C-alpha positions in Angstrom: -33.1 -128.4 35.0 -30.2 -130.1 33.4 -27.4 -128.2 31.8 -28.4 -129.5 28.4 -32.0 -128.4 28.8 -30.9 -124.9 29.9 -28.8 -124.6 26.8 -31.7 -125.7 24.6 -34.0 -123.0 26.2 -31.4 -120.4 25.5 -31.2 -121.4 21.8 -35.0 -121.3 21.6 -35.2 -117.9 23.1 -32.5 -116.5 20.8 -34.4 -118.1 17.8 -37.7 -116.5 18.8 -36.2 -113.1 19.8 -36.2 -111.6 16.3 -39.8 -112.5 15.8 -40.8 -110.9 19.1 -38.9 -107.8 18.2 -40.6 -107.6 14.8 -44.0 -108.0 16.4 -43.3 -105.3 18.9 -42.2 -102.9 16.2 -45.3 -103.8 14.2 -47.5 -103.0 17.2 -45.7 -99.6 17.6 -46.3 -98.9 13.9 -50.0 -99.7 14.2 -50.3 -97.4 17.2 -48.6 -94.6 15.3 -51.0 -95.0 12.4 -54.0 -94.9 14.7 -52.7 -91.8 16.4 -52.1 -90.1 13.1 -55.7 -91.0 12.0 -57.0 -89.4 15.2 -55.0 -86.3 14.7 -56.1 -86.0 11.1 -59.7 -86.3 12.2 -59.3 -83.6 14.8 -57.6 -81.3 12.3 -60.4 -81.8 9.8 -62.9 -80.7 12.4 -61.1 -77.5 13.3 
């Protein structure tokens, strides 16, 4: 890979990194909401 192409790949990675971080945090939030719903259901049965 040429030096110029390697630099372009780095720029693309840095450009997409915030979106990947946001998607990862969104996934964690959805997992937390699901877990809370399961706990609430279990508490309601007790």
